[in-house]
MINU-34029 format. One line per 10 residues: number of its first residue (from 1); for each residue x, y, z of C-alpha. Coordinates in Angstrom, 3 decimals. Example, Ala and Ser with C-alpha at 12.3 -4.5 7.8 and 13.67 -1.06 7.14 Angstrom:
# residues 2
1 = 12.300:-4.500:7.800 ~ 13.670:-1.060:7.140
***
This chain:
# residues 287
1 = 0.193:0.080:0.192 ~ 1.297:3.479:-0.838 ~ 2.470:5.200:2.201 ~ 0.881:8.381:0.977 ~ -1.957:9.788:3.136 ~ -4.586:12.096:3.346 ~ -2.435:14.592:5.327 ~ -2.328:18.253:4.525 ~ 0.202:18.550:1.300 ~ 2.927:20.533:0.773
11 = 3.843:21.827:4.544 ~ 7.613:20.683:3.730 ~ 9.885:21.020:1.949 ~ 9.277:24.644:1.817 ~ 8.498:26.043:-1.726 ~ 10.548:29.509:-0.892 ~ 12.303:30.971:1.958 ~ 10.020:32.312:4.694 ~ 9.563:35.602:6.360 ~ 9.313:35.309:10.319
21 = 5.666:35.542:10.550 ~ 5.172:32.852:7.614 ~ 7.830:30.584:9.377 ~ 5.694:30.659:12.683 ~ 2.586:30.166:10.648 ~ 4.054:27.074:9.034 ~ 5.056:25.725:12.249 ~ 1.535:26.268:13.525 ~ 0.439:24.356:10.759 ~ 2.619:21.457:11.159
31 = 1.823:21.395:14.559 ~ -2.021:21.624:13.799 ~ -1.324:18.327:11.352 ~ 0.635:16.190:13.789 ~ -0.593:17.184:17.414 ~ -3.086:13.891:17.611 ~ -0.532:11.615:15.977 ~ 2.285:12.884:18.239 ~ 0.601:12.363:21.272 ~ 1.521:8.963:22.303
41 = 5.263:10.138:22.025 ~ 4.947:13.650:23.637 ~ 2.696:12.458:26.216 ~ 5.425:9.741:27.324 ~ 8.117:12.112:26.938 ~ 6.581:14.704:29.618 ~ 5.305:11.670:31.764 ~ 9.065:10.640:31.749 ~ 10.379:14.302:32.828 ~ 8.149:13.710:35.827
51 = 9.584:10.488:36.862 ~ 12.154:12.503:39.156 ~ 9.774:14.271:41.167 ~ 7.379:11.129:41.483 ~ 10.566:8.806:42.480 ~ 11.352:11.451:45.282 ~ 8.061:11.717:46.531 ~ 7.638:8.005:46.671 ~ 10.657:7.262:48.486 ~ 11.355:10.501:50.368
61 = 8.137:11.286:51.473 ~ 8.307:14.905:49.434 ~ 8.893:16.312:46.309 ~ 12.255:18.225:47.231 ~ 13.888:15.773:49.648 ~ 16.169:12.954:48.052 ~ 17.800:10.335:49.656 ~ 19.521:6.851:48.866 ~ 17.015:4.204:49.734 ~ 18.063:0.827:51.359
71 = 16.609:-1.054:47.985 ~ 18.446:1.123:45.303 ~ 21.275:2.754:47.464 ~ 22.647:-0.015:49.225 ~ 22.069:-2.748:46.742 ~ 22.863:-0.880:43.592 ~ 25.025:1.898:44.398 ~ 28.249:1.839:46.342 ~ 28.707:4.325:49.406 ~ 30.173:7.598:48.405
81 = 29.321:6.897:44.673 ~ 26.367:7.756:42.561 ~ 23.307:8.122:44.421 ~ 19.726:7.052:43.350 ~ 18.809:10.587:42.486 ~ 21.728:10.868:39.883 ~ 20.542:7.598:38.355 ~ 16.784:8.515:37.867 ~ 18.219:11.803:36.356 ~ 20.542:9.859:33.517
91 = 17.968:7.360:32.751 ~ 15.447:9.956:32.339 ~ 17.941:12.073:30.106 ~ 18.840:9.080:27.946 ~ 15.213:7.783:27.305 ~ 14.207:11.223:26.611 ~ 16.736:11.535:23.805 ~ 14.907:8.174:22.606 ~ 11.519:9.452:22.649 ~ 12.279:12.733:21.363
101 = 14.289:11.389:18.182 ~ 11.001:9.169:17.642 ~ 8.750:12.348:17.916 ~ 10.936:14.209:15.582 ~ 10.725:11.443:13.209 ~ 6.816:11.100:13.316 ~ 6.635:14.674:12.595 ~ 9.060:14.557:9.801 ~ 6.858:11.894:8.156 ~ 3.767:13.904:8.735
111 = 5.235:17.085:7.123 ~ 5.847:14.940:3.980 ~ 2.340:13.845:3.942 ~ 3.550:10.347:4.904 ~ 1.531:7.776:6.977 ~ 3.501:7.652:10.392 ~ 4.234:3.900:11.573 ~ 5.444:2.872:14.895 ~ 7.180:-0.298:13.282 ~ 9.580:2.117:11.308
121 = 9.891:4.785:13.695 ~ 10.759:3.111:16.834 ~ 13.565:0.582:15.402 ~ 15.218:3.811:13.519 ~ 15.268:5.457:16.945 ~ 16.779:2.664:18.668 ~ 19.204:2.103:15.762 ~ 20.299:5.805:16.069 ~ 20.181:6.266:19.962 ~ 23.955:5.911:20.837
131 = 24.863:8.619:18.326 ~ 21.815:10.617:19.162 ~ 23.020:11.237:22.550 ~ 26.270:12.718:21.142 ~ 23.846:15.030:18.547 ~ 21.581:15.938:21.480 ~ 24.415:17.002:23.839 ~ 25.861:18.924:21.117 ~ 22.541:20.745:19.861 ~ 21.789:21.455:23.696
141 = 25.114:22.029:25.162 ~ 24.721:25.862:25.956 ~ 21.085:24.849:27.918 ~ 22.558:21.916:29.448 ~ 25.479:23.992:30.803 ~ 23.064:26.684:32.106 ~ 20.973:24.228:33.583 ~ 23.933:22.463:35.674 ~ 25.106:25.899:36.570 ~ 21.944:26.875:37.690
151 = 21.395:23.858:39.776 ~ 24.643:24.693:41.644 ~ 24.282:28.700:42.233 ~ 20.297:28.663:42.715 ~ 20.717:29.036:46.467 ~ 22.961:31.975:46.086 ~ 21.596:33.913:42.927 ~ 17.778:34.831:42.413 ~ 16.258:32.808:39.396 ~ 15.513:35.881:37.650
161 = 19.347:36.579:37.586 ~ 20.067:33.537:36.290 ~ 17.407:33.975:33.469 ~ 19.166:37.263:32.516 ~ 22.690:35.896:32.714 ~ 21.663:32.952:30.295 ~ 19.602:35.061:27.809 ~ 22.966:35.480:25.617 ~ 23.080:31.922:25.423 ~ 20.322:31.817:23.082
171 = 22.805:33.020:20.352 ~ 25.089:29.997:20.413 ~ 21.984:28.035:21.024 ~ 20.443:29.027:17.991 ~ 23.671:28.057:16.043 ~ 23.973:24.597:17.271 ~ 20.073:23.575:18.193 ~ 19.322:22.969:14.235 ~ 21.394:19.962:14.374 ~ 18.784:17.931:16.071
181 = 16.340:17.893:12.921 ~ 19.354:17.736:10.641 ~ 20.495:14.471:12.604 ~ 17.045:12.969:12.710 ~ 15.139:14.193:9.668 ~ 18.154:14.106:7.359 ~ 19.991:11.112:8.486 ~ 23.248:12.814:9.112 ~ 25.759:11.551:11.507 ~ 26.230:13.666:14.956
191 = 29.329:15.479:13.667 ~ 28.020:16.126:10.412 ~ 24.524:17.271:11.910 ~ 26.551:19.741:14.165 ~ 28.615:20.918:11.254 ~ 25.681:21.392:8.874 ~ 23.749:23.188:11.876 ~ 26.856:25.741:12.241 ~ 26.950:26.214:8.322 ~ 23.152:27.075:7.917
201 = 22.455:28.837:10.708 ~ 25.514:31.201:11.428 ~ 24.155:33.745:8.747 ~ 20.604:33.312:10.243 ~ 20.817:33.588:13.870 ~ 18.511:36.265:14.469 ~ 15.930:34.359:13.032 ~ 16.570:31.037:14.918 ~ 16.785:33.606:18.014 ~ 13.692:35.141:17.128
211 = 11.713:31.598:16.678 ~ 13.214:30.243:19.824 ~ 12.377:33.386:21.883 ~ 8.767:33.451:20.428 ~ 8.423:29.617:21.368 ~ 9.632:30.208:25.047 ~ 6.852:32.816:25.290 ~ 4.161:30.532:24.017 ~ 5.373:27.792:25.981 ~ 5.831:30.114:28.971
221 = 1.648:30.665:28.848 ~ 1.343:26.901:28.752 ~ 3.487:26.816:32.141 ~ 1.156:29.498:33.707 ~ -1.673:27.696:32.808 ~ -0.505:24.469:34.102 ~ 0.295:26.374:37.351 ~ -3.035:28.051:37.630 ~ -4.708:24.584:37.353 ~ -2.503:23.138:40.062
231 = -2.970:26.248:42.406 ~ -7.060:25.666:41.704 ~ -7.084:21.853:42.545 ~ -4.866:22.437:45.595 ~ -7.579:23.389:47.820 ~ -9.351:20.682:46.924 ~ -7.178:18.087:48.280 ~ -6.580:20.040:51.361 ~ -4.262:17.879:53.371 ~ -4.300:14.671:50.965
241 = -1.362:12.514:50.800 ~ 1.716:13.932:49.051 ~ 1.703:11.130:46.739 ~ -1.754:11.970:45.458 ~ -1.301:15.634:44.789 ~ 2.253:14.789:43.299 ~ 0.241:12.238:40.828 ~ -2.315:15.004:40.085 ~ 0.354:17.600:39.594 ~ 2.310:15.355:37.025
251 = -0.992:14.618:35.297 ~ -1.370:18.450:34.511 ~ 1.987:18.812:33.458 ~ 1.590:15.934:31.227 ~ -1.518:17.635:29.507 ~ 0.128:20.955:28.734 ~ 3.539:19.305:28.059 ~ 2.002:16.860:25.340 ~ 0.827:19.764:23.474 ~ 3.915:22.227:24.358
261 = 6.643:19.617:23.176 ~ 5.315:19.493:19.668 ~ 5.164:22.746:19.222 ~ 8.537:23.450:20.028 ~ 9.551:20.604:17.735 ~ 7.419:21.983:14.849 ~ 9.037:25.510:15.226 ~ 12.368:23.855:15.051 ~ 11.988:21.606:11.873 ~ 10.350:24.453:10.037
271 = 13.383:26.814:11.140 ~ 15.710:24.425:10.100 ~ 14.233:23.871:6.591 ~ 14.019:27.481:6.116 ~ 17.670:27.982:7.107 ~ 18.726:25.054:4.906 ~ 16.739:26.858:1.808 ~ 18.471:29.821:2.323 ~ 21.856:28.114:2.570 ~ 21.271:26.384:-0.886
281 = 20.193:29.626:-2.339 ~ 23.147:31.494:-1.422 ~ 25.429:28.910:-2.687 ~ 23.382:28.782:-6.218 ~ 22.009:25.337:-5.410 ~ 18.249:26.121:-5.457 ~ 16.025:27.735:-8.067
***
């Protein structure tokens, strides 16, 4: 059977370089066309990101207190080595790379008008998983460094100061982050994807920065809505068990995150296609 489906045709590849508003409009159309088909992956991704909080609540009696449990800490982790909190975060990051890859593959198929299939996406993502870790680390190097630094100094520096100091990192991030769609959508190796990202984005950094900033603003709206939902539901539970409250809170984040993650990837995919088209035009490879 032909894999072509009744999806909206002509989403990608782009017919021509786009203006900033047109690029966001194209990203929204891709997001709208792929949202329902991406929910299995995006929901699992957000659920996975909630695992450290749920794990801490179940093992320590509170969402902000961590300790090495008798089961995990003493049987699997030597004294003085990695604790269970670190192991959970490492597992979440590694599995997150896999799920984001599968989600990107699905959105890429939708953008081409193809019918997405689990039986091709999952094996492809698993096969490329080891090299995807390298590509993802390179693409998100500066946000990861900022997150690591923030976790160290957050007790000494207000969060607002960290945000202000981290804003200039949008520019180097804009140069590297297109490596993600280059790796998953174009099938490049991790270092080739990073090299292509630098080449196509170095002259259009402001476009990616604008797209990233707009996306962050939209995602912030989702965050505020989720926080409002948590605040409205909290009085209903009263002195309910912390585990129940943590589960309900996680479910709210899943709902909003399952919408936010595909939108972020849609913007990134369209921005990469636009940058790639402009690069080909500059080098005389597109007519």
